C-alpha positions as CSV (number, residue, x, y, z in Angstrom):
1,M,-17.3,6.9,24.8
2,T,-15.0,5.6,22.1
3,A,-14.9,1.9,21.5
4,T,-11.7,0.1,20.6
5,H,-11.2,-2.9,18.4
6,D,-8.1,-4.4,16.9
7,M,-8.0,-6.3,13.5
8,A,-5.5,-8.2,11.4
9,L,-5.0,-8.4,7.7
10,R,-2.5,-9.8,5.2
11,Q,-0.7,-7.7,2.6
12,G,-2.1,-8.3,-0.9
13,N,-5.4,-9.7,0.3
14,T,-8.8,-8.1,0.0
15,F,-10.1,-7.0,3.4
16,R,-13.8,-6.5,4.0
17,R,-15.2,-5.8,7.5
18,R,-18.7,-4.9,8.7
19,F,-19.1,-2.8,11.8
20,R,-22.4,-2.6,13.8
21,F,-22.6,0.3,16.2
22,R,-24.6,0.5,19.3
23,G,-25.3,3.4,21.7
24,L,-24.4,3.6,25.4
25,T,-27.6,1.7,26.3
26,G,-27.0,-1.1,23.8
27,D,-29.6,0.1,21.3
28,V,-28.7,0.3,17.6
29,L,-27.0,3.6,16.9
30,N,-29.1,5.3,14.2
31,L,-26.6,6.8,11.8
32,T,-29.2,8.7,9.7
33,G,-27.8,12.2,8.8
34,S,-24.2,11.1,9.6
35,V,-21.1,11.0,7.5
36,I,-18.8,8.2,8.5
37,A,-15.0,8.6,7.9
38,F,-12.4,5.9,8.0
39,S,-8.6,6.5,8.2
40,T,-5.6,4.3,8.5
41,G,-2.0,4.0,7.5
42,T,0.9,6.4,7.7
43,G,2.6,8.9,5.5
44,C,2.1,8.4,1.8
45,N,0.4,5.0,2.4
46,R,-2.6,6.7,4.2
47,I,-6.1,5.4,3.3
48,Q,-9.0,7.7,4.0
49,Y,-12.6,7.1,3.1
50,E,-15.9,8.9,3.7
51,T,-19.4,7.6,3.2
52,G,-21.3,9.4,0.4
53,R,-18.0,10.1,-1.4
54,D,-16.2,6.7,-1.5
55,T,-17.8,3.4,-2.5
56,A,-15.3,1.5,-0.4
57,L,-17.1,2.8,2.8
58,T,-20.8,2.3,2.9
59,M,-23.5,2.4,5.6
60,T,-27.0,1.2,6.4
61,P,-27.9,4.0,8.7
62,L,-31.1,2.7,10.4
63,V,-29.3,-0.5,11.6
64,G,-26.1,1.2,12.5
65,E,-23.9,-0.7,10.1
66,V,-20.8,0.5,8.2
67,E,-19.0,-1.7,5.7
68,L,-15.4,-1.2,4.8
69,L,-13.6,-2.6,1.7
70,L,-9.8,-2.4,1.3
71,T,-8.6,-3.8,-2.1
72,A,-5.6,-6.1,-2.5
73,P,-3.5,-3.3,-4.1
74,Q,-4.3,-1.1,-1.1
75,T,-3.4,-3.7,1.5
76,R,-0.2,-4.6,-0.4
77,E,1.0,-1.0,0.1
78,L,0.4,-1.0,3.9
79,A,3.6,-1.4,5.9
80,V,4.1,-4.6,7.8
81,G,3.5,-4.0,11.5
82,V,0.9,-2.2,13.5
83,V,-1.0,0.7,12.1
84,P,-3.7,2.8,13.8
85,F,-7.1,3.2,12.4
86,E,-10.1,5.4,13.4
87,I,-13.8,5.6,12.4
88,E,-15.3,9.0,13.0
89,R,-19.0,10.1,12.9
90,R,-19.7,13.5,11.6
91,I,-23.1,15.3,12.1
92,L,-23.9,18.7,10.7
93,D,-25.0,21.2,13.4
94,E,-27.6,23.1,11.6
95,R,-27.5,26.0,14.0
96,T,-23.8,26.7,13.5
97,G,-23.2,25.1,10.1
98,Q,-20.2,23.3,11.6
99,W,-19.6,19.5,11.7
100,D,-19.6,17.8,15.1
101,E,-17.0,15.1,14.9
102,T,-16.8,12.1,17.2
103,T,-14.5,9.1,17.1
104,I,-16.8,6.1,17.5
105,L,-14.1,3.3,17.0
106,M,-10.4,3.3,17.1
107,G,-7.7,0.6,17.3
108,S,-4.9,-1.0,15.5
109,I,-4.6,-3.1,12.4
110,V,-1.9,-5.7,12.5
111,V,-0.5,-6.0,8.9
112,E,1.0,-9.4,8.2
113,R,3.6,-9.8,5.5
114,G,2.1,-11.2,2.3
115,I,4.2,-12.9,-0.3
116,N,2.1,-12.4,-3.4
117,D,3.0,-9.4,-5.6
118,E,0.5,-9.7,-8.4
119,R,-0.4,-6.3,-9.8
């Protein structure tokens, strides 16, 4: 079952969020062996991160935590309004060599207009 969560951020501000995932029974979701992917934005302003590849998305697998960092220049480029986001868990199926992909969190980010334009 996919959880939903909405967030808000302001253009031009650093945005850091820690997510703690739990299984259906409420126990910590052990993310060991997983790759976590984050995606948001639209068109040329799309942001995509993957654990193990991008330092802006990190995880502590045994406690089911994922931390996301969006920099001020990145949030400045997001369009004002509502943009969807998704966090996906990928686990390699060793029998087939294929990645099993499951969306574990989805929702919207409300992007509020920022007035700073420092670069």
